[in-house]
N, C-alpha and C positions, 0 to 999 in steps of 0.2 A: 572110600578111596578118592572119589571125585571131589568130595568136599575138601579133603586134605590137600589135593592137588591144586584146587582153586585158591585155598589159603596160602599155599606156598608161592603161587604166582602173584598173588596180591602182595605178599611180603617182599618178594623180589622187586616188584614194581616200586614199592615204597622206599626200600633201602638202596636200590641200585638204579632203577629206571628213572625216577624223578630227579635224583641228584645228577645223573649223567645228562639228562635233558637240560637241567639248569646250567651245567658246565658247558654244554654245547651252545646254549643261548649266549653265555658270556663270551665264548669264542667268536660267535657271529657279531656281537657288539664290537669286539676288538678289531675286526677286519672290515667294519663298515657295512655289514650285510643285515644288521638289525638295529632297532632303536630309532629315536627321532632324528638322528643325524645320518641315517643310512642313505648313502648315495651310490653304492656299488663297492666292489671289492677294492680295498686299499691296505697297504702295509705301513701307512704313515704313523699310526700309533705304536706299532712295534719298533719303528725306527726312532721314535721319540723316547722310548723306554730307557736307554742308557743315560739320557740327560736328566732323568728324575733323581736329582741328588737327595731329595727328602726321602725317597724310597730306600736308598742305601742306609740312611740314618735310622729309619724305622726298622729295617731288617736287622741292623746291628743291635739296636736296642732290644728288639724282641728276642733275638738269640741270647743276648746277655741275661735278660730276665728269666728265660726258660732254663738256661744252663745253670745259672747261679742258684735260682730258687729250688730246682729239682735236686741239684747237687747238695745243697745245704740240708734239704729234707731227707735225702738218702743218708747223709752223714749222721744226722740226729737219730734217725730210725735205727741204723746199724749200731750206734753207740748204746741205745737203750736195749736192743735185742741181745747184743753180745756181752754187755757189761752189767745189765740189771734184769736178769732172768727172774730172780726172786720177786722183784717188784711187779713185773709183768704178770706174774701168776697169782698175785695176791690182790684181793679187793681193797679199795675201789678203783685202783689205777687202770685196769683193763677197761672198766666201764667208762672212765673219764675220757679215754681215747676216742670213744664213739661220739662224744658231745660235739666237737668241731665238725664232724662229718654230717651233723644234722643241719648245719648252717648253709644256706645258699651263699654263693660267692659274693653276691651283692650285699647280703647282711654282714658278712665279714668285712667287706670294704667300708660299709657305713659305720660299723663299730670302730674300726681303726681310725676313720676320719674323726669321729667324736673323741677318741682317746688321744690322738697324736697331733691334731691340727693346732695352729697357733691360738685358737680359742677353745681348745679341747680340755679334757679333764686334767691331763698331766700338766699342761701349761698353767692352768689355774692353780693347781696344787703347788707347783714350783713357785708361782708368784706369791701365794699366801705364805709359803715358807721362806720368802725373801731370797730364794735361790737365783731369781732373775729380776731385773728392774721392771719389766712389764711383760705381759703375756706374749707380745710380739718378739721378745728376746728368746723365746723357746726355739731350739734347733729345728730346722726344716726336716721333718721326717715323712711328710707326704707332699705330693705335688712338687717334688724336688728333681733335680737333674739326674741323680743316681738311681732314682726309682726305689728308694728304701721302703716306702709305704707299700708299693706293689710287691716287693720281695717278701716283706713281713706277712702280707696277706696270703700269698701263694704258699710260703713255707708253713704258715699256721694251718692251712687247709691240707697240705700234702703230708707233713711228717706223721700225723696220727694214722693216716691211711697206710703209709709205707711201713710204719711200725707194726700194725696189725698184719699186713701182708708178709713181712719178713718173719714175724713170730710164727705165723702159720707154716711157712716154709721151713723154719728152724725145727719145729716139732716134726713135720712130715719127713725131713731128711735125717732125723735122729742125730742131730749134731751134738747133743749131750753125750751120746755113746762114742761118737768120733772124738770128742774132746778128751774123754777118759782114755781112749786108745792112744791118742797122740802123746798124752802125758806119760803113759807107761813106756813110750818109745823115746822119751827125753825131750819132747818139744815143749816150748814155753807157751803160755796163753796167747801172747802176741803173735808167735809164729803160727799157731793154730788159726787165729782170727784172720791173719793176713793171707795165708797160703791155702786154707781149707774153707773156713766158714764164709768169708766175704765173697770169694769166687763162686761158691755154690749158690748163695743167696742172690747175688747179682745176676748170674746167668739164668736162674729159674724165674726171676722177676723181670728180666729184661723186656719182654713184650709189653708188660703193664707199665714199666717205667717209661718206655718210649711213647706209648699212647698218652700217658699223663703229660709228658713233655710237649707233645703235639697240642694237647688241650691248653696248656699254659701259653704256648706260642700263639695260639689263636684266641686267647682270652679277650673279652671285651668290657664287661661291667667293672671289674676291678681296676684296670687302667683308666677307664672313663672317669671314675670317681677319685682315684688316688694319683693319677698321672698328670703330666703337663701337656700343653698343646704341642710342644716340640721338645724332644723327639717323642713321637707317638709310636705305640705298638702297631703292628701291621693291620690288625683288625680295625683299629680306629682310623688309620690312614686310608684304608680302602673305603670304609664307611663314609668318611669325610668326602672322598672323591665322588661317591655315588649320591650323596645327599645335597651337594652344592646346587645353587640356583643356576650356575654356569653349566649348561648341557654339554659343553665341549669337554668337560672332565669325565663324563660318563664312560666313553670307550676306554680311556686309560684305567679307570677304576675297575671295569670288568676285566680288562686284560691282566692287571696285577692280581685280581682275585682268582682268575682262571689259572695263572701260573703258580700262584701260592698253593692252590688246591692240588694241582698236579705234583708239585714238589713234595708236599706232605704225603700224598698217596704213595709216591715212590719211596720215600723214607720208611714208611710203615711196611711196605712190601719187602724191601731189602732187609730191614731189621728183623722182620718175622722169619724170613727164609734163613737168615744167618743164625738166629737163636734156635731154630728147629734143627739146623745142621749140627750145632755145637751144644745141643741140650745134654745135660748130665743125666 
């Protein structure tokens, strides 16, 4: 029992204690009580926060990427699960869904860079087929203002996972039996999907979907390779602040990172409580 108690305390230290210590250290940086610029308590950096216009652009861009990519991945996964049950239960399609899950996000980003860049495979093929005058004439699909490359990478990684998740929930909830029951009551397939299947799947998967959205919101390697210098996603924006040679940017970087972490923790907590309260 003592060994298990010790292991539990060590686990608590790793997953709770050290992150909270890092968060507290970031807070001390933001109020001038830690770091190379520490001169005593000050609220100067907090007062300067509303003037960080680049922060608002990064926040908006990050929310856009997270909402659109997760939304598209959910839509694709629901379409496959609700409309193509036969294919999902027949080899090799279920096995193929696991293949993208084997790729680290950096590998997916590098693959799309090689595929979609102006000097990539598709651009060269289009040039050889005389569809464009030069490889530079290929549409900007990566490092573009709309973040298309980032969206494609995130959707490509997310929809196989969501499909497997929804398929497991579909079987667990016995939705095939519910579909047959609603048909005997005169409901159409569209009505069953909209009023029964989709609400059940979304509610049961809600905690996982929120956690995945948080992971996309804080993604680093995919935006680093496929995104522009402006607007940057929040993870890149914070890292840039922390890694500049100008030490005066350090407190602001730690402040934004601290607030970002606290907001994400609050979102996860509220969403988890709400899904538990409204669980089916």
